[in-house]
C-alpha positions in Angstrom: 64.8 -40.4 -2.2 63.2 -37.7 -0.7 63.7 -34.8 -4.1 61.0 -37.4 -5.6 58.6 -37.9 -2.8 58.8 -33.9 -2.4 57.9 -33.7 -5.9 54.7 -36.5 -6.0 53.4 -34.3 -3.5 53.5 -31.3 -4.9 52.2 -32.7 -8.4 49.2 -34.6 -6.4 48.8 -30.9 -4.6 48.5 -29.1 -8.1 46.0 -31.8 -9.4 43.8 -31.1 -6.0 44.1 -27.4 -6.2 42.9 -26.3 -9.4 40.6 -23.3 -9.9 37.4 -24.3 -10.9 38.3 -27.8 -9.4 36.1 -29.6 -7.5 35.3 -29.0 -3.8 37.3 -25.6 -4.8 36.6 -21.9 -3.1 37.9 -19.0 -4.9 38.8 -16.4 -2.1 39.2 -12.1 -2.5 41.3 -9.4 -0.6 40.3 -6.4 -0.4 43.0 -5.0 1.9 43.6 -1.5 0.9 39.5 -0.8 0.5 39.7 -2.0 3.8 42.1 -0.5 6.0 43.4 1.9 3.5 47.7 3.3 5.1 47.3 1.1 7.7 46.8 -1.8 4.9 49.1 -5.1 5.2 51.3 -7.0 3.0 49.9 -10.5 2.3 53.0 -12.9 1.7 53.6 -16.2 3.5 52.9 -15.8 6.9 49.6 -14.2 6.0 48.9 -17.2 4.0 50.1 -19.3 6.7 48.0 -17.7 8.6 44.3 -18.1 6.9 45.4 -21.7 6.1 45.5 -22.2 10.0 41.8 -20.8 10.3 40.9 -22.8 8.2 41.8 -26.0 10.0 40.7 -24.3 12.9 37.2 -24.1 11.7 37.3 -27.4 10.0 38.2 -29.0 13.4 35.0 -27.9 14.8 32.9 -30.3 11.9 32.3 -33.5 12.8 35.1 -36.4 13.0 37.1 -33.7 11.2 38.5 -32.7 14.7 42.1 -34.4 12.9 42.5 -31.7 10.3 45.8 -30.0 9.9 47.2 -27.2 8.3 48.8 -29.5 5.4 45.6 -30.8 4.8 44.6 -26.9 3.7 45.8 -25.8 0.0 45.8 -22.7 -1.9 47.4 -21.7 -5.7 46.9 -19.9 -7.7 47.5 -17.0 -5.6 47.6 -12.9 -7.1 48.8 -10.0 -6.2 45.6 -8.7 -6.2 45.2 -11.4 -3.4 42.8 -14.0 -4.7 43.4 -17.6 -4.3 42.2 -20.4 -4.3 42.0 -23.5 -1.6 41.2 -27.0 -0.8 40.8 -28.8 2.3 42.0 -32.4 1.7 41.3 -35.7 3.9 43.9 -36.7 6.3 43.2 -40.0 5.2 42.3 -40.2 1.5 43.8 -38.5 -1.3 40.9 -36.9 -2.1 39.4 -33.3 -1.7 36.8 -32.8 1.4 33.2 -32.8 0.6 32.6 -28.5 -0.5 29.0 -27.8 1.6 31.2 -29.8 5.0 34.2 -26.2 3.9 31.1 -24.7 3.7 29.3 -24.6 6.6 32.7 -24.5 8.7 33.4 -21.2 7.0 29.9 -20.6 7.4 29.9 -21.1 11.5 33.1 -19.1 11.3 33.3 -16.6 9.2 33.5 -13.4 11.7 36.4 -15.1 13.5 38.1 -15.1 10.3 37.6 -11.9 9.0 38.9 -10.6 12.4 42.1 -12.7 12.5 42.1 -10.2 9.6 40.9 -6.9 10.3 38.1 -7.3 7.4 34.9 -8.2 6.7 32.3 -10.2 4.8 32.4 -7.8 1.9 36.5 -7.1 2.0 37.7 -10.9 2.9 35.2 -12.5 -0.1 34.5 -16.2 -0.2 32.7 -16.1 -3.7 30.7 -19.7 -3.1 29.6 -19.3 0.4 27.8 -16.9 1.0 27.5 -14.2 4.1 26.9 -15.8 7.1 23.9 -13.1 9.1 25.2 -12.3 12.8 24.6 -13.9 15.3 20.9 -11.9 16.8 22.2 -9.4 20.1 19.9 -10.2 23.2 18.6 -7.0 23.7 19.2 -5.1 27.1 15.7 -5.0 28.2 13.9 -8.7 28.1 10.9 -9.3 26.2 8.4 -9.7 28.2 8.5 -6.5 29.9 8.5 -5.6 25.6 5.6 -7.2 25.3 4.5 -5.9 29.1 5.3 -2.2 27.7 3.5 -2.2 24.0 -0.1 -3.8 26.4 0.0 -1.3 29.3 0.5 1.8 26.5 -2.2 0.8 24.4 -4.6 0.4 27.6 -3.5 3.7 28.9 -4.0 5.2 25.4 -7.9 3.5 25.0 -8.8 4.9 28.5 -7.5 7.7 27.6 -9.9 8.0 24.3 -12.7 6.7 25.7 -12.7 9.4 28.7 -12.1 12.5 26.2 -14.8 10.9 24.0 -17.7 10.6 27.3 -16.6 14.0 28.4 -17.4 15.7 24.2 -20.8 13.4 24.4 -21.3 14.7 27.7 -20.2 18.7 26.7 -22.8 17.7 23.8 -26.1 16.5 25.1 -25.5 19.3 28.1 -25.5 22.2 25.3 -28.5 20.3 23.5 -30.3 20.9 26.0 -29.6 24.5 27.0 -30.4 25.3 23.5 -33.8 23.3 24.1 -34.8 25.5 27.6 -33.7 29.0 25.6 -36.0 27.1 23.0 -38.5 27.5 25.2 -38.5 30.3 27.1 -38.5 31.7 24.1 -41.7 30.4 22.6 -43.3 30.9 26.6 -42.5 34.9 26.4 -43.6 35.3 22.8 -47.5 33.2 24.3 -47.7 35.7 27.2 -47.0 38.4 25.2 -49.4 37.1 22.8 -51.7 36.3 25.6 -50.9 39.5 26.8 -52.1 41.6 24.2 -55.0 39.5 23.0 -56.4 40.4 27.1 -56.1 43.9 27.4 -58.1 44.3 23.8 -60.3 42.3 24.9 -60.9 44.5 28.4 -60.3 47.7 26.2 -63.5 46.3 24.5 -65.0 45.3 27.1 -64.4 49.0 29.2 -66.6 50.8 26.1 -70.0 52.1 26.5 -71.9 54.0 23.7 -74.0 56.2 25.2 -77.1 56.5 22.1 -77.6 52.4 23.2 -78.4 53.2 27.3 -81.1 53.6 28.7 -82.2 56.5 31.7 -81.4 54.7 34.3 -78.5 53.4 33.0 -76.8 56.4 32.5 -78.3 57.4 36.2 -77.1 54.7 37.9 -73.8 55.0 38.8 -71.8 52.5 37.9 
């Protein structure tokens, strides 16, 4: 009688866990690729550990706290370490919905990877997308980073304004100096021109033609 019960349970499990069965997931491991010479052998103990991790993950899903290791079924295990698994309902003879299993695996993906010393590339759940690693808290508060950025922008803008003012002031001083030099040059030229003109006029005014001078003018002293 016990033998018959075991046969029926095995048959039911074989029917539930099949490649591409409803709510079934394929897993592929690359242990040697990940660990090289430190690679371990995948055996029944490793299968038990995997089933335990899946059951652990399912127990974190609301209303699935009764999930046990026996409810996780593996099938079609290959030497290159690939297999299919399903999670059965503890109270009914059917598998749990795929979305629940997927959510449980995604939420505990890092813990599963760490148990087997693998990562998302060497421990692949083919129908379950990889879960992004949780964001790490920055060592410096965000408000300090924002304040530092704003303060740096203010410093740079102030420096540019000061340099621009100094440059404009130098340019104005240079232009005013050039204007002064130009005015001085014109004044010197005018002075020289006026000096020559005045000398010429003085010289012309000082010349006397003796032919047209009268006798009184000649004798009259200047």
